Structure formats: C-alpha cells, structure tokens
Legacy VTK file of the C-alpha trace (Angstrom):
# vtk DataFile Version 3.0
C-alpha trace
ASCII
DATASET POLYDATA
POINTS 309 float
58.686 221.332 73.050
58.960 224.498 75.057
56.710 226.480 72.719
53.171 225.508 71.754
52.707 224.415 68.174
56.428 224.762 67.480
58.257 221.728 66.183
61.597 220.876 64.781
61.411 218.556 61.790
63.464 215.418 61.492
63.439 213.147 58.480
63.575 209.978 60.589
63.498 208.857 64.215
66.605 208.103 66.246
66.448 204.486 65.108
67.369 204.200 61.439
65.382 201.038 60.838
62.168 201.342 58.834
58.849 200.311 60.357
55.264 200.253 59.157
53.952 201.586 62.503
51.454 198.759 62.866
51.904 197.073 66.240
49.487 194.559 67.713
47.029 195.574 64.933
47.246 199.242 66.003
47.743 201.817 63.264
48.823 205.286 64.329
47.341 207.992 62.124
49.273 210.862 63.685
52.731 211.420 62.204
53.947 212.425 65.664
52.732 209.103 67.097
54.355 207.204 64.240
57.666 208.907 64.940
57.404 208.529 68.722
56.493 204.843 68.480
59.849 204.027 66.913
61.663 206.574 69.036
60.487 205.124 72.345
61.294 201.583 71.265
64.814 202.858 70.543
65.354 204.685 73.846
63.689 202.235 76.272
66.868 200.428 77.339
68.825 203.653 77.755
66.021 205.341 79.685
65.690 202.294 81.922
69.189 203.059 83.183
68.791 206.843 83.350
65.278 206.958 84.807
64.927 203.591 86.514
61.491 201.954 86.592
59.640 205.268 86.270
59.929 207.175 83.005
59.025 210.513 84.558
60.430 213.376 86.617
61.100 213.213 90.327
59.292 215.226 92.994
61.972 216.158 95.499
60.601 216.760 98.989
63.976 216.954 100.714
67.471 217.965 99.529
69.602 214.978 98.680
66.751 212.560 97.985
67.592 209.845 95.472
65.931 209.971 92.085
64.156 206.661 92.681
62.623 208.050 95.881
61.701 211.289 94.094
59.950 209.506 91.202
57.915 207.493 93.698
57.168 210.756 95.521
55.590 212.126 92.346
53.461 209.017 91.932
52.381 209.353 95.581
51.633 213.061 95.144
49.440 212.387 92.133
47.747 209.350 93.681
46.813 211.430 96.741
44.458 213.389 94.468
42.514 210.261 93.534
39.944 207.950 95.084
41.671 204.588 94.865
40.517 201.289 96.323
41.106 197.600 95.795
38.130 197.577 93.419
39.373 200.479 91.268
39.933 199.921 87.564
42.628 202.284 86.310
43.632 203.152 82.749
47.260 204.315 82.580
47.627 206.431 79.418
51.267 206.426 78.366
52.370 203.747 80.820
56.099 203.651 80.019
57.525 200.346 81.229
54.895 199.932 83.933
56.558 201.483 86.991
53.658 203.699 88.153
51.084 200.977 87.408
53.038 198.551 89.569
53.254 201.162 92.333
49.486 201.741 92.253
48.697 198.029 92.381
51.099 197.425 95.259
49.726 200.371 97.233
45.986 199.991 96.581
45.519 196.489 95.163
43.766 197.973 92.113
43.642 196.701 88.531
45.625 198.757 86.007
45.505 198.571 82.213
48.429 200.486 80.738
48.537 201.664 77.139
51.515 202.990 75.215
52.676 203.495 71.642
55.877 201.524 72.348
55.763 197.806 71.670
59.025 197.348 73.534
57.585 199.194 76.519
54.673 196.755 76.745
57.032 193.789 76.518
59.154 195.065 79.418
56.102 195.981 81.496
54.256 192.683 80.944
57.368 190.636 81.700
57.945 192.587 84.908
54.307 192.019 85.946
54.664 188.305 85.204
57.830 188.012 87.276
56.161 189.757 90.218
53.021 187.619 89.959
50.835 190.618 89.077
49.610 189.555 85.646
46.020 189.171 86.851
45.964 192.848 87.873
48.383 194.530 85.473
47.986 194.464 81.687
49.914 196.508 79.136
49.000 196.895 75.478
49.886 199.004 72.460
47.126 201.527 71.781
46.475 205.013 70.443
45.507 207.358 73.287
43.236 209.308 70.937
41.333 206.145 69.903
42.067 203.398 72.408
39.201 201.032 71.365
38.310 200.345 75.017
34.656 200.171 76.161
32.726 203.277 77.227
32.577 204.017 80.958
34.833 201.096 81.903
37.372 202.744 84.252
37.165 204.468 87.627
40.367 206.471 87.114
42.321 207.545 84.048
45.963 208.159 84.942
48.274 210.145 82.650
51.794 210.411 83.977
53.980 212.703 81.883
52.584 211.531 78.561
50.057 214.064 77.249
52.786 216.380 75.912
53.586 213.664 73.369
50.095 213.810 71.871
49.276 216.232 69.089
45.540 216.459 69.493
44.890 217.320 73.126
41.138 217.685 72.552
40.865 214.095 71.278
42.954 212.743 74.148
40.848 214.446 76.811
37.638 213.385 75.045
38.811 209.770 74.924
39.708 209.852 78.617
36.243 211.218 79.364
34.577 208.530 77.242
36.170 205.540 79.002
35.609 206.910 82.518
32.637 205.760 84.534
30.324 208.486 85.779
31.948 210.093 88.801
35.354 208.834 87.655
38.522 210.889 87.838
41.238 211.989 85.448
44.628 212.457 87.121
47.642 213.721 85.216
51.035 215.339 85.554
53.118 216.590 82.675
55.884 218.672 81.184
54.133 221.892 80.284
54.766 225.195 78.609
55.644 227.917 81.076
54.225 231.389 81.475
56.692 232.868 78.979
56.343 232.015 75.315
59.265 232.254 72.922
58.903 235.023 70.395
59.248 234.123 66.726
62.728 235.654 66.704
63.740 233.631 69.778
62.345 230.469 68.233
64.518 230.991 65.180
67.538 231.784 67.346
66.973 228.601 69.375
66.170 226.357 66.416
69.127 224.023 67.067
68.174 223.629 70.725
64.553 222.876 69.825
65.706 220.276 67.316
67.938 218.765 69.999
64.986 218.354 72.385
63.063 216.505 69.683
65.953 214.148 69.005
66.047 213.234 72.694
62.359 213.137 73.640
60.522 212.695 70.351
57.880 214.935 68.826
56.000 216.866 71.483
53.440 219.602 71.835
53.504 221.263 75.217
50.641 223.308 76.571
50.330 225.616 79.557
48.626 224.453 82.729
45.784 226.835 81.908
45.581 225.202 78.468
45.230 221.773 80.067
42.456 223.114 82.299
40.627 224.481 79.260
40.987 221.196 77.349
39.669 219.208 80.312
36.716 221.568 80.689
35.909 221.382 76.980
35.852 217.563 77.211
33.232 217.762 79.947
35.274 217.419 83.132
34.130 219.305 86.229
35.715 220.225 89.567
39.059 220.788 87.853
41.982 221.347 90.222
45.575 222.021 89.181
48.924 222.874 90.736
52.265 223.993 89.339
55.194 222.032 90.860
58.059 223.035 88.602
60.643 223.930 91.249
60.240 220.631 93.095
60.596 218.610 89.902
62.545 219.983 86.973
65.783 221.540 88.327
66.712 218.491 90.467
65.544 216.064 87.778
67.808 217.707 85.196
70.689 217.542 87.666
70.098 213.810 88.106
69.995 213.242 84.343
73.295 215.003 83.810
75.099 213.179 86.633
73.684 209.777 85.699
74.633 210.034 82.032
78.145 211.261 82.804
78.725 208.463 85.322
77.576 205.690 82.943
78.443 207.282 79.627
80.147 204.322 77.925
77.469 201.836 78.967
74.743 204.118 77.627
76.598 204.663 74.340
76.790 200.889 73.952
73.009 200.623 74.282
72.238 203.394 71.801
74.754 205.627 70.038
77.327 208.259 70.908
75.246 210.872 69.126
72.141 210.126 71.185
73.986 210.199 74.518
75.769 213.430 73.598
72.387 214.840 72.576
70.982 213.784 75.944
73.722 215.681 77.764
73.133 218.713 75.543
69.425 218.452 76.284
70.152 218.908 79.989
71.745 222.302 79.329
68.961 223.352 76.944
66.150 222.239 79.233
67.786 223.950 82.191
68.083 227.182 80.209
64.457 227.117 79.012
63.284 226.288 82.510
65.088 229.309 83.942
63.543 231.504 81.239
60.077 230.361 82.287
59.445 228.747 78.902
58.986 225.291 80.437
57.159 224.174 83.552
55.561 221.160 85.244
52.096 220.668 86.676
49.414 218.407 88.122
45.727 218.311 87.190
42.591 216.505 88.342
39.168 216.500 86.727
35.971 214.588 87.465
33.345 213.192 85.104
29.945 214.262 86.461
28.060 211.508 88.268
24.809 212.441 86.535
LINES 1 310
309 0 1 2 3 4 5 6 7 8 9 10 11 12 13 14 15 16 17 18 19 20 21 22 23 24 25 26 27 28 29 30 31 32 33 34 35 36 37 38 39 40 41 42 43 44 45 46 47 48 49 50 51 52 53 54 55 56 57 58 59 60 61 62 63 64 65 66 67 68 69 70 71 72 73 74 75 76 77 78 79 80 81 82 83 84 85 86 87 88 89 90 91 92 93 94 95 96 97 98 99 100 101 102 103 104 105 106 107 108 109 110 111 112 113 114 115 116 117 118 119 120 121 122 123 124 125 126 127 128 129 130 131 132 133 134 135 136 137 138 139 140 141 142 143 144 145 146 147 148 149 150 151 152 153 154 155 156 157 158 159 160 161 162 163 164 165 166 167 168 169 170 171 172 173 174 175 176 177 178 179 180 181 182 183 184 185 186 187 188 189 190 191 192 193 194 195 196 197 198 199 200 201 202 203 204 205 206 207 208 209 210 211 212 213 214 215 216 217 218 219 220 221 222 223 224 225 226 227 228 229 230 231 232 233 234 235 236 237 238 239 240 241 242 243 244 245 246 247 248 249 250 251 252 253 254 255 256 257 258 259 260 261 262 263 264 265 266 267 268 269 270 271 272 273 274 275 276 277 278 279 280 281 282 283 284 285 286 287 288 289 290 291 292 293 294 295 296 297 298 299 300 301 302 303 304 305 306 307 308
C-alpha cells in the first residue's frame, strides 16, 4: 500500500475457493500472509505472462530496453552489492517462481534456497530447476519469512527481492534474516516502498477505492519508507547499512510495460484468471502511476551486514 499501516479490507482473496492455509506443514499466523498465500497461488499464471520469469520491477538503464532485460538489470544491480562466490549459500526470501535464484546460480554457481508463501510458486520454481538440471543447487519451499524454521547462521547472504512489503511485521522479518545469516553475512533487498509524501487522513478516505484496488491486484501489503527499512535493519543488529532510492529508473517504465502487456494479451489473461482481475490490473496501472507522481510510492535498495564478531 502507498501509506504505512493503511489497508483496505477484503472479505476474501481473489480466488473464491476456501483453503486452510496449511501448506507443506506450514501454518501462517498472520492474516495478511494467509490472504496473500491464496492470492499468489491465484495470480501466478497471469503474472508469469505479464512479468516473465522475474516477479519484480525492471531497472531500465537505457530507453527502449525490454522488460526482461530490465528485470535482469535489477537483479544485477542488487547482486553487485553482495559478496557472491561459488561457495555462497543464499536464502531468497519471497522467491516468486525462482527467476532471480536461477540468475544468481547461473552467474555465480552458488546454492540458493528460496522460500515463499505460495505453494504454486514453489511447484513452478522446482520444476524449472529440475528441467535446467539445477536441482542440486536450487531448492524452493513454502515457509513463513517471520519464522522460517531454518538453522541459525546457515547462510552467507539473505536476498529479499521485492517481497518485504508483503510482510506485516517488519521487525520479525529483519530479525529472522539476521538469525539465519552467518557472522559477516549480508542482507540484500529491493522493494516497493512508501515515498517521502504520506497521504493525509482525508486523502486516504478520498482514495479508498484506489487503495482497495491495489490490494485486489497485489494482495495485502504494508509499505515502509527507505528510512524505515534502514531503522528496522539497524534495530535487528545489522551494521554498515547502505541504501539507494531508484524509483525513476524502475517504477514509471515498469508501469508502462504492465499496461502495454495486459492490453496486448487481454483475452489470454482473462482466460487464466477473470475479467474483473485483469480490469483491476489495468486500473492499478493508473492508480500506481498517480501515487508515484505524488511521491506517495517509491522504490529502493538496501544492504546490511551482520557483524563478524
């Protein structure tokens, strides 16, 4: 959502089927995670067409770059902040359908364990890894980012690519990332963030329908400013925190791609989901563009390091 702590309330996720929210013996305590688990199972096929292999924004270095190049650019930009090697063990928090994890393995030869709340996402990611012959180095499981059950100090890098905004309790997420990192390990993340301008209460009421629309498209979110992410990382124990705002290189051209892609493949996308969802997605493009111009929404990168001693 564009405004911290502000949510629209829906009675049910985009999928109308009922679920018990227990996947692979994982129970999600957060209502937001329960909602988003079903939501992301529902949208995975549609997003695969709209986004491609990478369920995140593009970083456009040159005018006219394709979206697939731009999404890889963002992965490259974020990876350049890390210390990767063939021996690195990476935890990908909010791994989507495995695109960035595959990129990291192909570039560095590292091992990546991806976690997500979407069972369907893990199925797509694991099947893709199997087909590419990467199963020994890429593993994807359903897990709660605030309580992932993984061993202490077991990863060299924790990677969070456009996923933290979906998590209610930022303090618990950062603390869990810190726990599983080895000493001297790094946290690398990029995300949709709240901008420098916060909606007033009156504006929030006036934009209630637009805020509800964003939730129907993306699920329940809680955005935070880049400064807020820095504070949360510091509170968890991270040191040497570096951040950078990259909104202009990401959001305006990404929204343009979304709009053009959905319009060009409208009927196919409706067939994979529903007319309401695809119309909502197109409406989201206008809303997101408007909030971005107002300075209510932004995009940023962050790196933090767990002290070596």
